[in-house]
ZAMARGU-4260 file (C-alpha; in steps of 0.2 Angstrom, whole numbers, plus 5000, padded with zeros to 4 digits):
<rodrens>
0) 4522/4920/5625 | 4512/4930/5638 | 4529/4938/5644 | 4536/4940/5626 | 4522/4947/5616
5) 4506/4947/5626 | 4499/4935/5613 | 4501/4948/5599 | 4507/4937/5584 | 4515/4951/5574
10) 4523/4960/5589 | 4540/4967/5585 | 4553/4974/5598 | 4564/4989/5596 | 4579/4977/5593
15) 4570/4967/5580 | 4563/4952/5590 | 4547/4947/5581 | 4532/4936/5584 | 4523/4928/5598
20) 4539/4921/5605 | 4549/4936/5601 | 4563/4928/5591 | 4578/4937/5584 | 4579/4933/5565
25) 4597/4927/5567 | 4592/4915/5582 | 4577/4909/5572 | 4588/4905/5557 | 4601/4896/5567
30) 4587/4887/5577 | 4579/4882/5560 | 4595/4876/5553 | 4599/4866/5568 | 4582/4857/5569
35) 4581/4855/5550 | 4566/4866/5549 | 4562/4876/5533 | 4563/4895/5537 | 4561/4912/5529
40) 4561/4928/5539 | 4542/4931/5536 | 4539/4915/5546 | 4542/4925/5562 | 4524/4932/5561
45) 4516/4915/5557 | 4511/4909/5574 | 4513/4891/5571 | 4530/4893/5564 | 4536/4906/5577
50) 4530/4894/5591 | 4539/4879/5583 | 4555/4888/5582 | 4553/4897/5599 | 4550/4880/5607
55) 4565/4872/5598 | 4576/4886/5605 | 4568/4885/5622 | 4572/4866/5623 | 4590/4870/5617
60) 4591/4882/5632 | 4583/4870/5644 | 4595/4856/5639 | 4610/4868/5640 | 4605/4874/5658
65) 4601/4856/5665 | 4582/4860/5664 | 4584/4874/5677 | 4569/4885/5672 | 4577/4901/5680
70) 4593/4900/5670 | 4583/4895/5654 | 4572/4910/5656 | 4587/4921/5658 | 4595/4914/5643
75) 4580/4915/5633 | 4579/4934/5637 | 4597/4939/5638 | 4606/4925/5628 | 4616/4910/5635
80) 4633/4919/5636 | 4626/4933/5647 | 4619/4919/5659 | 4636/4911/5660 | 4643/4928/5665
85) 4630/4929/5679 | 4632/4911/5684 | 4646/4909/5696 | 4649/4893/5706 | 4660/4903/5718
90) 4644/4913/5724 | 4633/4898/5728 | 4618/4908/5729 | 4600/4901/5732 | 4589/4903/5717
95) 4578/4916/5724 | 4593/4927/5729 | 4602/4924/5712 | 4586/4931/5703 | 4588/4947/5713
100) 4606/4949/5709 | 4604/4947/5690 | 4614/4963/5684 | 4603/4966/5669 | 4587/4975/5675
105) 4576/4969/5660 | 4582/4951/5662 | 4579/4951/5681 | 4561/4957/5679 | 4559/4945/5665
110) 4564/4930/5676 | 4553/4937/5690 | 4538/4938/5678 | 4541/4920/5671 | 4541/4913/5689
115) 4525/4923/5693 | 4516/4918/5677 | 4521/4900/5680 | 4513/4900/5697 | 4497/4909/5690
120) 4495/4897/5675 | 4498/4882/5686 | 4484/4888/5698 | 4472/4892/5683 | 4475/4875/5676
125) 4471/4867/5693 | 4489/4861/5696 | 4499/4864/5712 | 4509/4879/5709 | 4528/4876/5711
130) 4540/4891/5714 | 4556/4880/5712 | 4557/4862/5708 | 4567/4851/5720 | 4582/4851/5708
135) 4581/4870/5706 | 4580/4872/5725 | 4596/4861/5727 | 4606/4870/5713 | 4616/4885/5719
140) 4618/4898/5706
</rodrens>
């Protein structure tokens, strides 16, 4: 939410992403249907509804990308199909190098910020900050 909307409940992007978690209306509708959640477009500016739908979509991306936070963040920003285009088992790049080679500048910056915010918020919560989990470190992208 910090990266998506800076905590502004009625934020709207130039392309139509709306609310705290900056959901596109079509993504919100599909996510609501998949999770059997009542939905109407005005729900996107309702913080509770936006967070619920955004969380469902985020979980869907986490499951799709084997709980890899980097791939999940990239998919949340650019869409899962674009991440599949960037992900090449032939390259076998370490995660930190893969981030730097994301061909979409906005998505590259987005993933960098998500990692940075993750570390900052972990520290603020008194947790040990983790740049990469063991499974993320082992996975080549």
